[in-house]
C-alpha positions in Angstrom: 116.3 36.2 152.1 116.6 35.3 148.6 112.7 35.2 148.6 111.9 38.5 150.3 113.9 40.4 147.6 112.3 38.6 144.7 108.9 39.8 146.3 109.8 43.4 146.7 110.7 43.1 143.0 107.6 41.9 142.1 105.5 44.3 144.0 107.7 47.3 142.3 106.5 46.2 139.0 103.1 46.6 139.8 102.2 50.4 139.1 99.0 51.7 140.0 97.7 53.5 137.2 94.2 54.6 138.4 95.8 58.3 139.5 97.5 58.6 136.1 94.3 58.1 134.4 92.3 60.5 136.9 94.8 63.3 135.6 94.7 62.5 132.1 91.0 62.6 132.0 90.8 66.0 133.8 93.5 67.2 131.2 91.3 65.9 128.5 88.0 67.8 129.7 90.3 70.7 130.3 91.7 70.7 126.8 88.1 70.0 125.3 86.5 72.9 127.0 89.3 75.6 126.3 89.8 74.7 122.6 86.8 75.9 121.3 87.2 79.3 122.9 90.8 79.5 121.6 89.6 79.0 118.1 86.5 81.7 118.3 89.0 84.3 119.6 90.2 86.9 117.1 93.8 87.6 117.4 94.8 91.6 117.8 98.0 93.1 118.9 96.6 96.5 120.5 98.6 99.1 119.6 100.7 100.9 122.2 99.7 104.4 123.3 103.0 106.1 121.6 103.8 103.3 119.1 105.9 104.5 116.4 104.0 105.0 113.2 103.8 102.3 110.7 104.2 103.2 107.1 101.7 101.6 105.1 102.7 100.9 101.6 100.5 101.9 98.6 100.2 98.5 97.7 98.4 96.9 101.0 94.9 96.5 101.5 93.7 99.1 104.1 90.0 98.9 105.5 88.9 101.9 107.0 86.3 102.3 109.6 84.6 105.7 109.8 82.8 106.7 112.8 79.5 106.9 110.5 80.0 103.0 110.4 80.7 103.4 107.1 83.6 100.9 105.3 86.0 101.5 102.7 88.5 99.5 101.3 91.2 101.8 100.0 89.0 104.8 98.9 86.2 102.7 97.8 82.9 102.7 100.0 81.7 99.1 100.2 77.9 98.5 101.6 78.1 96.1 104.9 76.1 93.1 103.1 78.7 92.7 100.4 82.0 93.1 102.4 82.5 89.4 102.5 82.1 89.1 99.1 84.5 92.0 98.0 87.2 90.6 100.4 87.1 87.3 98.6 87.1 88.5 95.4 90.1 90.8 96.0 92.8 88.9 94.3 95.6 91.0 96.0 94.4 90.5 99.5 93.9 86.6 98.7 97.0 86.3 97.8 98.9 88.2 100.7 96.2 87.3 103.4 97.0 90.3 105.0 94.9 93.6 105.8 95.3 96.9 107.7 92.4 98.1 109.8 92.0 101.8 110.2 89.1 102.2 112.6 88.0 105.7 114.2 88.0 105.4 117.9 84.5 106.7 118.3 83.1 103.5 116.8 81.4 100.8 119.4 83.6 98.0 120.2 81.0 95.4 119.1 80.8 96.9 115.4 84.6 96.7 114.9 84.6 93.0 116.3 81.9 92.1 113.9 84.0 93.7 110.8 86.9 91.8 112.1 84.9 88.6 111.9 84.0 89.2 108.5 87.5 89.9 107.5 88.7 86.3 109.0 85.6 84.5 107.5 86.9 86.0 104.1 90.0 84.0 104.8 92.6 86.9 105.7 95.4 85.6 108.1 96.6 88.5 109.2 95.3 92.1 110.6 97.5 95.1 111.1 96.0 98.3 113.0 96.9 101.5 111.5 96.6 104.3 113.9 97.1 107.7 113.9 100.1 109.3 115.9 99.5 110.5 119.2 99.7 114.1 119.3 100.4 116.0 122.7 97.0 117.2 124.6 94.6 114.5 122.6 94.3 112.3 126.1 
């Protein structure tokens, strides 16, 4: 009897790790595929329809996009090709790492995403969305 209990103890100590390795490899492949997708995305918190208006202080950097696809930083018009250089050279923006985007609703989605990608490349970490208050009958 003493031998049989010793035999079971030895059998229990040999754990089959093959299923564990299989699971870990599958998880590794999943993380390798999803990690680049997570990094490429541009994070945007979309405003609610009836969101309270946010007071934008005068010292904040506001990037405005008009429906004619013109780009303004504050009240200064910036050519599209110079946008990244102007954002990189803006000392306040590089210190705060924060910008507010005020885009016309008639703009193509691709244009807005393109501008947001340029802003991210320029080193800006946070982007707020400036919206106009919702008036009755505007929808």
